[in-house]
MOPAC internal coordinates of N, CA, C and O (Angstrom, degrees):
PM7 1SCF
backbone

  N    0.0000 0     0.00 0     0.00 0    0    0    0
  C    1.4551 1     0.00 0     0.00 0    1    0    0
  C    1.5264 1   107.99 1     0.00 0    2    1    0
  O    1.2310 1   120.98 1   -51.28 1    3    2    1
  N    1.3097 1   115.74 1   128.72 1    3    2    1
  C    1.4634 1   121.48 1   179.07 1    5    3    2
  C    1.5231 1   109.59 1   -90.84 1    6    5    3
  O    1.2310 1   120.56 1   -43.40 1    7    6    5
  N    1.3031 1   116.54 1   136.60 1    7    6    5
  C    1.4571 1   121.79 1   176.11 1    9    7    6
  C    1.5221 1   109.14 1   -92.65 1   10    9    7
  O    1.2310 1   120.90 1   -34.94 1   11   10    9
  N    1.3095 1   115.88 1   145.06 1   11   10    9
  C    1.4642 1   120.43 1   176.06 1   13   11   10
  C    1.5238 1   111.42 1   -98.96 1   14   13   11
  O    1.2310 1   120.80 1  -166.98 1   15   14   13
  N    1.3213 1   116.08 1    13.02 1   15   14   13
  C    1.4544 1   121.27 1   177.59 1   17   15   14
  C    1.5254 1   109.13 1   -82.09 1   18   17   15
  O    1.2310 1   120.06 1   -34.02 1   19   18   17
  N    1.3279 1   117.49 1   145.98 1   19   18   17
  C    1.4686 1   119.20 1   176.75 1   21   19   18
  C    1.5230 1   110.67 1   -60.17 1   22   21   19
  O    1.2310 1   121.19 1   -35.04 1   23   22   21
  N    1.3090 1   115.32 1   144.96 1   23   22   21
  C    1.4526 1   121.36 1   178.36 1   25   23   22
  C    1.5244 1   109.24 1   -71.79 1   26   25   23
  O    1.2310 1   120.77 1   -54.94 1   27   26   25
  N    1.3114 1   116.13 1   125.06 1   27   26   25
  C    1.4655 1   121.09 1   177.39 1   29   27   26
  C    1.5205 1   107.78 1  -109.56 1   30   29   27
  O    1.2310 1   120.46 1   -65.09 1   31   30   29
  N    1.3055 1   116.73 1   114.91 1   31   30   29
  C    1.4536 1   121.48 1  -179.95 1   33   31   30
  C    1.5181 1   107.36 1   -99.87 1   34   33   31
  O    1.2310 1   120.83 1   -59.47 1   35   34   33
  N    1.3145 1   116.02 1   120.53 1   35   34   33
  C    1.4617 1   121.18 1  -175.24 1   37   35   34
  C    1.5227 1   109.67 1   -99.39 1   38   37   35
  O    1.2310 1   120.90 1  -103.43 1   39   38   37
  N    1.3301 1   115.89 1    76.57 1   39   38   37
  C    1.4560 1   121.14 1   177.78 1   41   39   38
  C    1.5166 1   108.51 1  -102.59 1   42   41   39
  O    1.2310 1   121.09 1   -56.28 1   43   42   41
  N    1.3023 1   115.52 1   123.72 1   43   42   41
  C    1.4607 1   119.46 1   178.22 1   45   43   42
  C    1.5323 1   109.19 1   -85.22 1   46   45   43
  O    1.2310 1   120.46 1   -40.68 1   47   46   45
  N    1.3346 1   116.72 1   139.32 1   47   46   45
  C    1.4628 1   118.57 1   178.34 1   49   47   46
  C    1.5255 1   110.68 1   -67.92 1   50   49   47
  O    1.2310 1   120.37 1   -30.26 1   51   50   49
  N    1.3372 1   116.89 1   149.74 1   51   50   49
  C    1.4649 1   120.30 1   176.80 1   53   51   50
  C    1.5299 1   110.75 1   -60.11 1   54   53   51
  O    1.2310 1   120.80 1   -26.99 1   55   54   53
  N    1.3086 1   116.07 1   153.01 1   55   54   53
  C    1.4614 1   121.94 1  -179.77 1   57   55   54
  C    1.5139 1   113.16 1   -54.37 1   58   57   55
  O    1.2310 1   120.26 1   140.52 1   59   58   57
  N    1.3387 1   117.11 1   -39.48 1   59   58   57
  C    1.4653 1   121.11 1   179.16 1   61   59   58
  C    1.5302 1   110.68 1   -59.66 1   62   61   59
  O    1.2310 1   120.49 1   138.85 1   63   62   61
  N    1.3266 1   116.68 1   -41.15 1   63   62   61
  C    1.4661 1   120.95 1   179.43 1   65   63   62
  C    1.5238 1   110.12 1   -65.99 1   66   65   63
  O    1.2310 1   120.51 1   136.97 1   67   66   65
  N    1.3246 1   116.64 1   -43.03 1   67   66   65
  C    1.4654 1   120.42 1   179.06 1   69   67   66
  C    1.5261 1   111.69 1   -61.74 1   70   69   67
  O    1.2310 1   120.42 1   133.88 1   71   70   69
  N    1.3319 1   116.81 1   -46.12 1   71   70   69
  C    1.4691 1   119.05 1  -178.24 1   73   71   70
  C    1.5264 1   111.23 1   -68.90 1   74   73   71
  O    1.2310 1   120.04 1   141.95 1   75   74   73
  N    1.3394 1   117.53 1   -38.05 1   75   74   73
  C    1.4658 1   119.99 1   178.03 1   77   75   74
  C    1.5254 1   110.58 1   -66.36 1   78   77   75
  O    1.2310 1   120.32 1   140.96 1   79   78   77
  N    1.3309 1   117.00 1   -39.04 1   79   78   77
  C    1.4687 1   120.87 1   178.17 1   81   79   78
  C    1.5198 1   110.79 1   -63.96 1   82   81   79
  O    1.2310 1   120.93 1   136.70 1   83   82   81
  N    1.3234 1   115.82 1   -43.30 1   83   82   81
  C    1.4660 1   120.22 1   179.34 1   85   83   82
  C    1.5287 1   110.43 1   -62.96 1   86   85   83
  O    1.2310 1   120.61 1   133.55 1   87   86   85
  N    1.3288 1   116.44 1   -46.45 1   87   86   85
  C    1.4706 1   120.31 1   179.71 1   89   87   86
  C    1.5249 1   111.20 1   -60.83 1   90   89   87
  O    1.2310 1   120.64 1   135.96 1   91   90   89
  N    1.3315 1   116.37 1   -44.04 1   91   90   89
  C    1.4668 1   120.16 1  -179.58 1   93   91   90
  C    1.5235 1   110.94 1   -62.10 1   94   93   91
  O    1.2310 1   120.43 1   137.68 1   95   94   93
  N    1.3390 1   116.78 1   -42.32 1   95   94   93
  C    1.4664 1   120.14 1   179.43 1   97   95   94
  C    1.5238 1   111.07 1   -64.80 1   98   97   95
  O    1.2310 1   120.58 1   136.10 1   99   98   97
  N    1.3244 1   116.50 1   -43.90 1   99   98   97
  C    1.4666 1   120.19 1  -179.91 1  101   99   98
  C    1.5267 1   112.03 1   -67.24 1  102  101   99
  O    1.2310 1   120.50 1   152.42 1  103  102  101
  N    1.3462 1   116.66 1   -27.58 1  103  102  101
  C    1.4664 1   120.92 1   178.67 1  105  103  102
  C    1.5343 1   112.45 1   -84.25 1  106  105  103
  O    1.2310 1   120.40 1  -177.07 1  107  106  105
  N    1.3333 1   116.85 1     2.93 1  107  106  105
  C    1.4603 1   120.04 1   176.02 1  109  107  106
  C    1.5123 1   115.83 1    89.88 1  110  109  107
  O    1.2310 1   119.82 1  -170.78 1  111  110  109
  N    1.3188 1   117.95 1     9.22 1  111  110  109
  C    1.4733 1   120.71 1   178.61 1  113  111  110
  C    1.5291 1   108.65 1   -85.01 1  114  113  111
  O    1.2310 1   121.15 1  -108.15 1  115  114  113
  N    1.3314 1   115.41 1    71.85 1  115  114  113
  C    1.4616 1   120.09 1  -172.69 1  117  115  114
  C    1.5202 1   113.39 1  -125.36 1  118  117  115
  O    1.2310 1   119.53 1  -172.23 1  119  118  117
  N    1.3162 1   118.51 1     7.77 1  119  118  117
  C    1.4647 1   119.60 1  -177.46 1  121  119  118
  C    1.5300 1   110.38 1   -97.71 1  122  121  119
  O    1.2310 1   121.43 1   -15.91 1  123  122  121
  N    1.3219 1   114.86 1   164.09 1  123  122  121
  C    1.4559 1   120.37 1   177.07 1  125  123  122
  C    1.5287 1   110.09 1   -70.02 1  126  125  123
  O    1.2310 1   120.99 1   -29.26 1  127  126  125
  N    1.3101 1   115.71 1   150.74 1  127  126  125
  C    1.4634 1   120.67 1   176.14 1  129  127  126
  C    1.5215 1   109.06 1   -93.34 1  130  129  127
  O    1.2310 1   120.85 1    -2.35 1  131  130  129
  N    1.3138 1   115.99 1   177.65 1  131  130  129
  C    1.4623 1   120.41 1   172.96 1  133  131  130
  C    1.5251 1   108.12 1   -65.43 1  134  133  131
  O    1.2310 1   120.26 1   -19.76 1  135  134  133
  N    1.3125 1   117.10 1   160.24 1  135  134  133
  C    1.4611 1   122.07 1  -172.80 1  137  135  134
  C    1.5262 1   112.74 1   -56.38 1  138  137  135
  O    1.2310 1   119.45 1   137.77 1  139  138  137
  N    1.3062 1   118.66 1   -42.23 1  139  138  137
  C    1.4696 1   120.30 1  -175.24 1  141  139  138
  C    1.5215 1   112.98 1   -78.80 1  142  141  139
  O    1.2310 1   119.83 1   170.79 1  143  142  141
  N    1.3329 1   117.93 1    -9.21 1  143  142  141
  C    1.4583 1   120.99 1   178.45 1  145  143  142
  C    1.5136 1   111.74 1   114.81 1  146  145  143
  O    1.2310 1   121.03 1   -20.86 1  147  146  145
  N    1.2984 1   115.64 1   159.14 1  147  146  145
  C    1.4590 1   123.34 1   179.04 1  149  147  146
  C    1.5287 1   109.72 1   -58.77 1  150  149  147
  O    1.2310 1   120.40 1   -48.92 1  151  150  149
  N    1.3268 1   116.84 1   131.08 1  151  150  149
  C    1.4713 1   121.82 1  -176.04 1  153  151  150
  C    1.5287 1   111.96 1   -59.57 1  154  153  151
  O    1.2310 1   120.12 1   139.25 1  155  154  153
  N    1.3327 1   117.38 1   -40.75 1  155  154  153
  C    1.4674 1   120.20 1   179.04 1  157  155  154
  C    1.5271 1   111.15 1   -64.02 1  158  157  155
  O    1.2310 1   120.46 1   141.86 1  159  158  157
  N    1.3375 1   116.72 1   -38.14 1  159  158  157
  C    1.4624 1   120.21 1   178.42 1  161  159  158
  C    1.5233 1   110.72 1   -67.52 1  162  161  159
  O    1.2310 1   120.16 1   137.96 1  163  162  161
  N    1.3350 1   117.30 1   -42.04 1  163  162  161
  C    1.4728 1   120.34 1   177.84 1  165  163  162
  C    1.5250 1   110.77 1   -59.97 1  166  165  163
  O    1.2310 1   120.35 1   138.15 1  167  166  165
  N    1.3320 1   116.94 1   -41.85 1  167  166  165
  C    1.4688 1   120.44 1   177.70 1  169  167  166
  C    1.5187 1   110.64 1   -65.77 1  170  169  167
  O    1.2310 1   120.22 1   139.41 1  171  170  169
  N    1.3308 1   117.18 1   -40.59 1  171  170  169
  C    1.4660 1   120.59 1   179.08 1  173  171  170
  C    1.5269 1   111.06 1   -62.90 1  174  173  171
  O    1.2310 1   120.15 1   142.64 1  175  174  173
  N    1.3226 1   117.31 1   -37.36 1  175  174  173
  C    1.4697 1   120.87 1   176.59 1  177  175  174
  C    1.5258 1   109.52 1   -63.09 1  178  177  175
  O    1.2310 1   120.18 1   135.49 1  179  178  177
  N    1.3274 1   117.26 1   -44.51 1  179  178  177
  C    1.4726 1   121.08 1   178.32 1  181  179  178
  C    1.5256 1   111.02 1   -61.24 1  182  181  179
  O    1.2310 1   120.47 1   135.02 1  183  182  181
  N    1.3216 1   116.72 1   -44.98 1  183  182  181
  C    1.4658 1   120.96 1   179.60 1  185  183  182
  C    1.5243 1   110.77 1   -62.09 1  186  185  183
  O    1.2310 1   120.45 1   138.63 1  187  186  185
  N    1.3298 1   116.75 1   -41.37 1  187  186  185
  C    1.4588 1   121.17 1   179.63 1  189  187  186
  C    1.5306 1   111.40 1   -65.20 1  190  189  187
  O    1.2310 1   120.40 1   136.90 1  191  190  189
  N    1.3328 1   116.84 1   -43.10 1  191  190  189
  C    1.4644 1   120.04 1   178.60 1  193  191  190
  C    1.5262 1   111.64 1   -62.93 1  194  193  191
  O    1.2310 1   120.66 1   142.44 1  195  194  193
  N    1.3260 1   116.35 1   -37.56 1  195  194  193
  C    1.4654 1   119.78 1   177.50 1  197  195  194
  C    1.5217 1   110.35 1   -67.32 1  198  197  195
  O    1.2310 1   120.19 1   135.05 1  199  198  197
  N    1.3239 1   117.23 1   -44.95 1  199  198  197
  C    1.4669 1   121.24 1  -177.04 1  201  199  198
  C    1.5303 1   111.89 1   -67.23 1  202  201  199
  O    1.2310 1   120.35 1   138.37 1  203  202  201
  N    1.3263 1   116.93 1   -41.63 1  203  202  201
  C    1.4660 1   119.46 1  -174.39 1  205  203  202
  C    1.5196 1   113.95 1   -91.31 1  206  205  203
  O    1.2310 1   120.06 1   149.10 1  207  206  205
  N    1.3444 1   117.49 1   -30.90 1  207  206  205
  C    1.4659 1   120.70 1  -172.55 1  209  207  206
  C    1.5209 1   114.19 1  -122.72 1  210  209  207
  O    1.2310 1   120.09 1   177.33 1  211  210  209
  N    1.3363 1   117.44 1    -2.67 1  211  210  209
  C    1.4713 1   122.41 1  -175.87 1  213  211  210
  C    1.5281 1   111.63 1    54.46 1  214  213  211
  O    1.2310 1   121.11 1  -140.09 1  215  214  213
  N    1.3282 1   115.48 1    39.91 1  215  214  213
  C    1.4642 1   122.13 1   179.39 1  217  215  214
  C    1.5235 1   107.92 1  -115.52 1  218  217  215
  O    1.2310 1   120.79 1   -50.87 1  219  218  217
  N    1.3414 1   116.09 1   129.13 1  219  218  217
  C    1.4626 1   120.56 1  -177.34 1  221  219  218
  C    1.5273 1   111.14 1   -98.07 1  222  221  219
  O    1.2310 1   121.14 1   -53.63 1  223  222  221
  N    1.3171 1   115.42 1   126.37 1  223  222  221
  C    1.4614 1   122.76 1   171.22 1  225  223  222
  C    1.5199 1   108.11 1  -134.67 1  226  225  223
  O    1.2310 1   120.80 1   -28.41 1  227  226  225
  N    1.3085 1   116.08 1   151.59 1  227  226  225
  C    1.4568 1   122.43 1   172.39 1  229  227  226
  C    1.5263 1   107.89 1   -92.06 1  230  229  227
  O    1.2310 1   119.90 1   -29.19 1  231  230  229
  N    1.3288 1   117.79 1   150.81 1  231  230  229
  C    1.4676 1   119.72 1   178.06 1  233  231  230
  C    1.5301 1   113.76 1   -53.36 1  234  233  231
  O    1.2310 1   119.96 1   147.63 1  235  234  233
  N    1.3394 1   117.67 1   -32.37 1  235  234  233
  C    1.4704 1   120.03 1   177.77 1  237  235  234
  C    1.5240 1   112.92 1   -69.11 1  238  237  235
  O    1.2310 1   120.15 1   166.74 1  239  238  237
  N    1.3457 1   117.31 1   -13.26 1  239  238  237
  C    1.4640 1   121.68 1   176.45 1  241  239  238
  C    1.5235 1   111.97 1   -84.53 1  242  241  239
  O    1.2310 1   120.25 1   172.17 1  243  242  241
  N    1.3325 1   117.13 1    -7.83 1  243  242  241
  C    1.4625 1   122.29 1  -172.96 1  245  243  242
  C    1.5230 1   109.93 1  -104.26 1  246  245  243
  O    1.2310 1   121.01 1   -44.07 1  247  246  245
  N    1.3254 1   115.68 1   135.93 1  247  246  245
  C    1.4598 1   122.27 1   175.08 1  249  247  246
  C    1.5207 1   107.68 1  -124.43 1  250  249  247
  O    1.2310 1   120.31 1   -59.46 1  251  250  249
  N    1.3064 1   117.01 1   120.54 1  251  250  249
  C    1.4602 1   122.20 1   178.76 1  253  251  250
  C    1.5278 1   107.63 1   -91.27 1  254  253  251
  O    1.2310 1   120.38 1   -52.09 1  255  254  253
  N    1.3284 1   116.88 1   127.91 1  255  254  253
  C    1.4643 1   120.87 1   179.61 1  257  255  254
  C    1.5234 1   109.87 1  -118.32 1  258  257  255
  O    1.2310 1   121.30 1    -6.95 1  259  258  257
  N    1.3177 1   115.13 1   173.05 1  259  258  257
  C    1.4614 1   120.74 1   179.92 1  261  259  258
  C    1.5177 1   112.18 1   -80.93 1  262  261  259
  O    1.2310 1   119.71 1  -179.83 1  263  262  261
  N    1.3142 1   118.16 1     0.17 1  263  262  261
  C    1.4602 1   121.59 1   178.16 1  265  263  262
  C    1.5119 1   110.50 1   161.34 1  266  265  263
  O    1.2310 1   121.25 1    -5.05 1  267  266  265
  N    1.3291 1   115.20 1   174.95 1  267  266  265
  C    1.4633 1   119.78 1  -175.77 1  269  267  266
  C    1.5193 1   112.04 1   -65.62 1  270  269  267
  O    1.2310 1   119.88 1   145.72 1  271  270  269
  N    1.3200 1   117.83 1   -34.28 1  271  270  269
  C    1.4598 1   119.92 1  -178.27 1  273  271  270
  C    1.5290 1   111.01 1   -64.37 1  274  273  271
  O    1.2310 1   120.22 1   137.30 1  275  274  273
  N    1.3168 1   117.18 1   -42.70 1  275  274  273
  C    1.4660 1   120.51 1   177.54 1  277  275  274
  C    1.5248 1   110.50 1   -66.73 1  278  277  275
  O    1.2310 1   120.07 1   143.11 1  279  278  277
  N    1.3197 1   117.48 1   -36.89 1  279  278  277
  C    1.4668 1   120.58 1   178.29 1  281  279  278
  C    1.5295 1   110.49 1   -63.50 1  282  281  279
  O    1.2310 1   120.55 1   135.70 1  283  282  281
  N    1.3282 1   116.55 1   -44.30 1  283  282  281
  C    1.4672 1   120.40 1   178.70 1  285  283  282
  C    1.5243 1   110.03 1   -63.39 1  286  285  283
  O    1.2310 1   120.35 1   135.37 1  287  286  285
  N    1.3281 1   116.93 1   -44.63 1  287  286  285
  C    1.4654 1   120.91 1  -179.35 1  289  287  286
  C    1.5280 1   110.82 1   -60.96 1  290  289  287
  O    1.2310 1   120.05 1   134.26 1  291  290  289
  N    1.3237 1   117.52 1   -45.74 1  291  290  289
  C    1.4634 1   120.27 1  -179.65 1  293  291  290
  C    1.5271 1   111.21 1   -65.02 1  294  293  291
  O    1.2310 1   120.29 1   143.06 1  295  294  293
  N    1.3314 1   117.06 1   -36.94 1  295  294  293
  C    1.4663 1   119.79 1   176.87 1  297  295  294
  C    1.5305 1   110.37 1   -65.30 1  298  297  295
  O    1.2310 1   120.59 1   135.61 1  299  298  297
  N    1.3385 1   116.47 1   -44.39 1  299  298  297
  C    1.4649 1   119.97 1   178.50 1  301  299  298
  C    1.5268 1   111.43 1   -61.55 1  302  301  299
  O    1.2310 1   120.36 1   137.67 1  303  302  301
  N    1.3332 1   116.91 1   -42.33 1  303  302  301
  C    1.4693 1   120.23 1   178.68 1  305  303  302
  C    1.5267 1   111.80 1   -59.39 1  306  305  303
  O    1.2310 1   120.74 1   147.98 1  307  306  305
  N    1.3207 1   116.18 1   -32.02 1  307  306  305
  C    1.4661 1   119.41 1  -176.14 1  309  307  306
  C    1.5268 1   113.16 1   -79.61 1  310  309  307
  O    1.2310 1   119.71 1   161.94 1  311  310  309
  N    1.3351 1   118.16 1   -18.06 1  311  310  309
  C    1.4666 1   119.09 1  -174.99 1  313  311  310
  C    1.5258 1   114.81 1  -123.18 1  314  313  311
  O    1.2310 1   119.57 1   163.49 1  315  314  313
  N    1.3235 1   118.43 1   -16.51 1  315  314  313
  C    1.4650 1   120.32 1  -175.22 1  317  315  314
  C    1.5212 1   111.98 1   -86.49 1  318  317  315
  O    1.2310 1   121.62 1   -39.14 1  319  318  317
  N    1.3087 1   114.51 1   140.86 1  319  318  317
  C    1.4542 1   121.94 1   170.15 1  321  319  318
  C    1.5230 1   108.09 1  -111.71 1  322  321  319
  O    1.2310 1   120.90 1   -20.77 1  323  322  321
  N    1.3190 1   115.89 1   159.23 1  323  322  321
  C    1.4511 1   120.03 1   178.60 1  325  323  322
  C    1.5290 1   109.62 1   -55.86 1  326  325  323
  O    1.2310 1   120.96 1   -44.28 1  327  326  325
  N    1.3042 1   115.77 1   135.72 1  327  326  325
  C    1.4709 1   125.44 1   178.53 1  329  327  326
  C    1.5259 1   114.09 1    74.20 1  330  329  327
  O    1.2310 1   119.26 1  -173.30 1  331  330  329
  N    1.3259 1   119.01 1     6.70 1  331  330  329
  C    1.4645 1   120.01 1   172.15 1  333  331  330
  C    1.5235 1   109.37 1   -65.14 1  334  333  331
  O    1.2310 1   120.74 1   -28.83 1  335  334  333
  N    1.3167 1   116.19 1   151.17 1  335  334  333
  C    1.4601 1   121.75 1   169.50 1  337  335  334
  C    1.5211 1   107.47 1   -96.30 1  338  337  335
  O    1.2310 1   120.82 1   -44.15 1  339  338  337
  N    1.3336 1   116.04 1   135.85 1  339  338  337
  C    1.4593 1   121.75 1   179.40 1  341  339  338
  C    1.5184 1   108.35 1  -123.24 1  342  341  339
  O    1.2310 1   120.54 1   -57.72 1  343  342  341
  N    1.3339 1   116.57 1   122.28 1  343  342  341
  C    1.4601 1   120.99 1   178.99 1  345  343  342
  C    1.5227 1   109.69 1   -73.70 1  346  345  343
  O    1.2310 1   120.94 1   -51.39 1  347  346  345
  N    1.3328 1   115.81 1   128.61 1  347  346  345
  C    1.4616 1   122.17 1   178.81 1  349  347  346
  C    1.5194 1   107.43 1  -120.17 1  350  349  347
  O    1.2310 1   119.91 1   -73.06 1  351  350  349
  N    1.3455 1   117.78 1   106.94 1  351  350  349
  C    1.4616 1   119.22 1   178.46 1  353  351  350
  C    1.5272 1   109.77 1   -63.22 1  354  353  351
  O    1.2310 1   120.79 1   -44.96 1  355  354  353
  N    1.3232 1   116.09 1   135.04 1  355  354  353
  C    1.4656 1   120.19 1   178.16 1  357  355  354
  C    1.5216 1   108.94 1  -121.71 1  358  357  355
  O    1.2310 1   120.19 1   -33.65 1  359  358  357
  N    1.3234 1   117.24 1   146.35 1  359  358  357
  C    1.4585 1   125.34 1     8.46 1  361  359  358
  C    1.5290 1   111.54 1   -69.83 1  362  361  359
  O    1.2310 1   121.78 1   -31.25 1  363  362  361
  N    1.3316 1   114.21 1   148.75 1  363  362  361
  C    1.4669 1   121.01 1  -178.68 1  365  363  362
  C    1.5179 1   109.24 1  -140.12 1  366  365  363
  O    1.2310 1   121.00 1   -20.60 1  367  366  365
  N    1.3102 1   115.70 1   159.40 1  367  366  365
  C    1.4618 1   121.08 1   174.57 1  369  367  366
  C    1.5233 1   107.48 1   -58.79 1  370  369  367
  O    1.2310 1   120.13 1   -40.61 1  371  370  369
  N    1.3059 1   117.36 1   139.39 1  371  370  369
  C    1.4601 1   122.62 1  -172.34 1  373  371  370
  C    1.5099 1   116.19 1   -55.61 1  374  373  371
  O    1.2310 1   119.69 1   149.52 1  375  374  373
  N    1.3064 1   118.20 1   -30.48 1  375  374  373
  C    1.4656 1   120.42 1  -175.21 1  377  375  374
  C    1.5281 1   113.51 1   -83.64 1  378  377  375
  O    1.2310 1   119.23 1   170.12 1  379  378  377
  N    1.3245 1   119.08 1    -9.88 1  379  378  377
  C    1.4638 1   119.73 1  -175.70 1  381  379  378
  C    1.5253 1   111.85 1   -60.16 1  382  381  379
  O    1.2310 1   119.98 1   138.24 1  383  382  381
  N    1.3208 1   117.64 1   -41.76 1  383  382  381
  C    1.4620 1   120.10 1   179.25 1  385  383  382
  C    1.5380 1   110.40 1   -64.00 1  386  385  383
  O    1.2310 1   121.05 1   141.61 1  387  386  385
  N    1.3411 1   115.60 1   -38.39 1  387  386  385
  C    1.4684 1   119.66 1   178.41 1  389  387  386
  C    1.5247 1   111.52 1   -64.90 1  390  389  387
  O    1.2310 1   120.16 1   142.89 1  391  390  389
  N    1.3222 1   117.29 1   -37.11 1  391  390  389
  C    1.4655 1   120.36 1   177.66 1  393  391  390
  C    1.5237 1   110.39 1   -60.91 1  394  393  391
  O    1.2310 1   120.78 1   139.01 1  395  394  393
  N    1.3280 1   116.12 1   -40.99 1  395  394  393
  C    1.4695 1   120.77 1   177.99 1  397  395  394
  C    1.5288 1   109.61 1   -63.34 1  398  397  395
  O    1.2310 1   120.52 1   134.70 1  399  398  397
  N    1.3305 1   116.60 1   -45.30 1  399  398  397
  C    1.4695 1   120.43 1  -179.74 1  401  399  398
  C    1.5325 1   111.88 1   -62.95 1  402  401  399
  O    1.2310 1   120.25 1   143.49 1  403  402  401
  N    1.3390 1   117.13 1   -36.51 1  403  402  401
  C    1.4650 1   120.09 1   177.47 1  405  403  402
  C    1.5274 1   111.46 1   -60.52 1  406  405  403
  O    1.2310 1   120.43 1   155.32 1  407  406  405
  N    1.3177 1   116.78 1   -24.68 1  407  406  405
  C    1.4673 1   122.00 1   178.00 1  409  407  406
  C    1.5255 1   111.58 1   -89.76 1  410  409  407
  O    1.2310 1   120.63 1  -171.03 1  411  410  409
  N    1.3399 1   116.40 1     8.97 1  411  410  409
  C    1.4672 1   123.71 1  -178.73 1  413  411  410
  C    1.5184 1   112.57 1    62.52 1  414  413  411
  O    1.2310 1   121.24 1  -152.90 1  415  414  413
  N    1.3104 1   115.24 1    27.10 1  415  414  413
  C    1.4606 1   121.13 1   175.29 1  417  415  414
  C    1.5297 1   108.15 1  -108.03 1  418  417  415
  O    1.2310 1   120.90 1    -5.07 1  419  418  417
  N    1.3229 1   115.88 1   174.93 1  419  418  417
  C    1.4621 1   121.55 1  -177.33 1  421  419  418
  C    1.5176 1   109.72 1  -113.17 1  422  421  419
  O    1.2310 1   120.13 1   -58.47 1  423  422  421
  N    1.3420 1   117.35 1   121.53 1  423  422  421
  C    1.4661 1   119.31 1   176.56 1  425  423  422
  C    1.5266 1   110.37 1   -74.70 1  426  425  423
  O    1.2310 1   120.78 1   -44.80 1  427  426  425
  N    1.3226 1   116.12 1   135.20 1  427  426  425
  C    1.4636 1   122.39 1   176.45 1  429  427  426
  C    1.5227 1   106.93 1  -122.07 1  430  429  427
  O    1.2310 1   120.80 1   -67.37 1  431  430  429
  N    1.3238 1   116.07 1   112.63 1  431  430  429
  C    1.4670 1   120.53 1  -177.64 1  433  431  430
  C    1.5170 1   110.86 1   -72.97 1  434  433  431
  O    1.2310 1   121.06 1   -43.97 1  435  434  433
  N    1.3229 1   115.57 1   136.03 1  435  434  433
  C    1.4603 1   122.56 1   175.96 1  437  435  434
  C    1.5207 1   106.32 1  -124.65 1  438  437  435
  O    1.2310 1   120.58 1   -66.10 1  439  438  437
  N    1.3166 1   116.50 1   113.90 1  439  438  437
  C    1.4671 1   121.30 1  -176.95 1  441  439  438
  C    1.5235 1   110.00 1   -68.21 1  442  441  439
  O    1.2310 1   120.78 1   -49.08 1  443  442  441
  N    1.3154 1   116.12 1   130.92 1  443  442  441
  C    1.4619 1   121.87 1   175.74 1  445  443  442
  C    1.5155 1   108.60 1  -123.93 1  446  445  443
  O    1.2310 1   120.84 1   -25.27 1  447  446  445
  N    1.3003 1   115.99 1   154.73 1  447  446  445
  C    1.4634 1   122.27 1  -178.53 1  449  447  446
  C    1.5244 1   109.17 1  -124.70 1  450  449  447
  O    1.2310 1   121.02 1   -36.73 1  451  450  449
  N    1.3136 1   115.66 1   143.27 1  451  450  449
  C    1.4618 1   120.41 1   177.28 1  453  451  450
  C    1.5209 1   110.85 1   -58.62 1  454  453  451
  O    1.2310 1   120.61 1   144.98 1  455  454  453
  N    1.3245 1   116.43 1   -35.02 1  455  454  453
  C    1.4687 1   120.24 1  -179.07 1  457  455  454
  C    1.5261 1   112.37 1   -65.60 1  458  457  455
  O    1.2310 1   120.22 1   161.70 1  459  458  457
  N    1.3341 1   117.18 1   -18.30 1  459  458  457
  C    1.4666 1   121.48 1   177.28 1  461  459  458
  C    1.5242 1   112.18 1   -90.59 1  462  461  459
  O    1.2310 1   120.98 1   179.77 1  463  462  461
  N    1.3364 1   115.72 1    -0.23 1  463  462  461
  C    1.4549 1   120.06 1   178.54 1  465  463  462
  C    1.5117 1   114.08 1    76.44 1  466  465  463
  O    1.2310 1   120.65 1  -146.44 1  467  466  465
  N    1.3300 1   116.37 1    33.56 1  467  466  465
  C    1.4608 1   118.85 1  -178.64 1  469  467  466
  C    1.4893 1   111.45 1   -54.65 1  470  469  467
  O    1.2310 1   120.10 1   180.00 1  471  470  469

């Protein structure tokens, strides 16, 4: 029997994340950042990409989002026109098709298989 309830994943954050979050809150780091993300974090992302992948980006090339779903939505908003078709590899997270529809485009499912290395 399939449930129509949203999937709730109960993953606890690592202890390091909890202690760093607590320290940051106690130190007063509790305000919103600029829309594109904290400048130091954007630079750290660039430094990490250079160190691990030998890929150069400037901090202004980096956009920090609240998660992958928001990143996908913002990317779709920047490139989709009304009535565009957008290929959505499946299986996919349930909201991906809705993100396409929010951009007034049409999601087109493309079946992928693990054996094909999706």
